[in-house]
N, C-alpha and C positions, 0 to 999 in steps of 0.2 A: 276169865280169861281163856277163848279156846286158842288153839293150837293146831290150823289145817292143814299145814304141811309136814307135818312130823310123822314120821314113821311110829304106827300102831306095833305095840310090843306084845306078844303074850306073855303070861307070867312065868312061863318058863325060860322064855328069853331074855326077861329084864334079869330073875333067879339066875342063872348062868352067870351073865353081864357083871353084878352084884357081887358073888362068889369069884369070879375069875381076877376083875379090875379093882374091888373095893375090898376084899380080903372079910368082906359078910360070910355068914354060915344059916343057912333054912335050918331050923330044928323046929322039933314039934314035941310040945308037951301034953302027956295024957291028963286028960280033966275028967271032972265024974261024968259030964252028960258028954262033953264032946272035947276030941284034940283042939289046943290052940298051935297055931303054928303063927313063927314069927321071925323075921331076921336079926340076927344079933352080929355085933360089927364092937371091935375097938378102936377107941377114938379118943385120941390124946391122955392115954391112961382108963381111961372108963368104959366101962362098956356099956352100951346102951342097942337099947332093942326095940323093933317095930312091928306089931303085931299084924297078920293081914290074913284075909280070908277068901277065897277063890274056890271058885264050882271046877275046874280041869282046870290040867296046867296048858290046855291052849287058850282060855279065857284069855280074852285080850282087854289089857289095864287103859282104862282113860288117864288123859295128858294129867286130871286133879290127880287120881288117886296116885298115878308114878310120881306127882309133885309132892304128893302128902310122905311117902315114904322117904325119898330123898331128902327130903324138910328133916322128917324123925330118925335118920341114920347118918345127916348132917353131911351129905352127898349134894354135890353140884352139880340141878339139875340139870344144867348146859351137856352131861357128859350125856345125857337123854335126849339130846335135841330139844331141851326147854326154852327156850331162850325169850326175855321180855321184850327184845328190840322191836 
């Protein structure tokens, strides 16, 4: 489903919102071949993670990618303007 009226946010804007409003941390794990970047959040006593890839902080994420991140981190996507109305 597309969301034509949803403001398109950059990765940096989404990261700031996740950190300030949902207590998520952006972390990086140095792998053998390349680093792995992910968001981490404590939710109901459990630590949950969502791996992310991006080419730059100015990259605009699609609504589907944002919905995936919300689903993995157990965050209501309507906080980012994603409604199914």
